[in-house]
N, C-alpha and C positions, 0 to 999 in steps of 0.2 A: 472663534471667528468674531472679530470686532468689525462691525459694519461702520460704525461712526468712529472716526479717529480724531476729528477736530483739525486735521491737517488739510492744507489746501495744496494739492499737487495733482499732476496729471496721471500719476501712477497710484493705484490703491496701495495702502500700507499692508494690507493682508489679501490673501486669496479669497475673492468673493464667489468663487465657483460653488461652494456648498450652499451659500445663501441663494444664489441664482437657482440652483436645483430645488431648494426648499420652496421658494416662491413659485417656481414653475409647477411643482407638484400640487400646489394649492390653486393653480390658475384655471381649473376646470370646474364649472358649476356643479356637475354631478359629484365630483370628488369632495367639493365643499359641503354639499348636501349630505353625503355619506358621513363626513366627519361631524357635522352638526348632529346627526341622528345618533352616532356612536358616543357623543358627549353625554347622552342620556342613559347609556349603558350598552351592554352587549347586544348584538343583532346578528341574525343569520342572513344569508343572501336572499332567501325568500322574504324575510321581513323588510329588507331594503328595497327589493323590487316592488313590493306593495306600497311602500311609502313614496318612492320616487316615480313609480309608474314607468320604470325602465325595464328593458329586457334583462333576463338573467345573465346573458353573455356580456352585456354592457356593464352591469354591476360587478360581475366577476373580474372583468378586465380592469376596472377602476380600483377594485380592492387589491388586485395583484400589484398595480402601480404603487398604491399606498403602502403595501407590505414591503415592497422592494425599497421604498424610501425610508422604511423604519417607522412610519407613522401609525400603522395599525398592526395588530397581531391576530392570529387565528388560534382558537382553542378547540381542537377536535373533541367531539363527544358522540361516539357511535358513528353514524353516517353523516352527521351534521358538523358544521364548523361555526363557532360563535366568534364574531369579530369584535374587537375593542380597541380603544386608543392605547398606544404604548406609553405616551407621555401626557400627563395632564397639562403641562405647559403649553401644549398646542392650543388649548382653549384660551390661554392668556394671549397668544398671538392673534387669535380670531377676535377676541374682545378688543385688543388694541387696534386692529384693523377697522372694526366697527366705529370706535371712537375717532379714529383718523378720518374715516369717511364722513362721519357726522360733522366734524370740524371743518372739512373742506367743502361741505355742501354737496357731497357726492360728485364733485367736478370730474373725478377720474372716470366716471361713467360716460362723460361727454368727450373724453380724450379722443382725438381723431385716430390715434394709433392703437389704443388698447381698450377704449370704451365700446359700449354696445350701441348699435344703430338706434334701437328703439328705447334703450335704457332699461329694458325688462328682460331681454334674452338671457343674460348671464345670471340673473337673480331668480328666475322662475323656479328652478329646482330647489334652491335654498328656502324660498318663501313657502313652498309646499310642505317642507319638513316642519316649519315653524307652526303651521296651522294645526 
């Protein structure tokens, strides 16, 4: 999948559907917070609920989404499942996003279509993980 082609046309040179799906999977603050936590190593649902302050069902649903997208995997051990990132490159994407946000002065947060109203709603969960 080549997102940048350098061509100027009305039709994309490649199918952008996989890229759209990837960015959509990353578009939820809880999923981003889960990925940030898993960057530090394996975690169980109970670990994630404690860090995120979210219900077990919420965390499980987001983990299911991330698993279906191939971004995380689960390793069963007895009655527990330890979740981890499937690809370390995911953290490169996250780092690139942070660099881009810093370079644009976080203007995307003010976007009338995709930004947050208060500027904090979408980042609250991710900031909690960093603390």
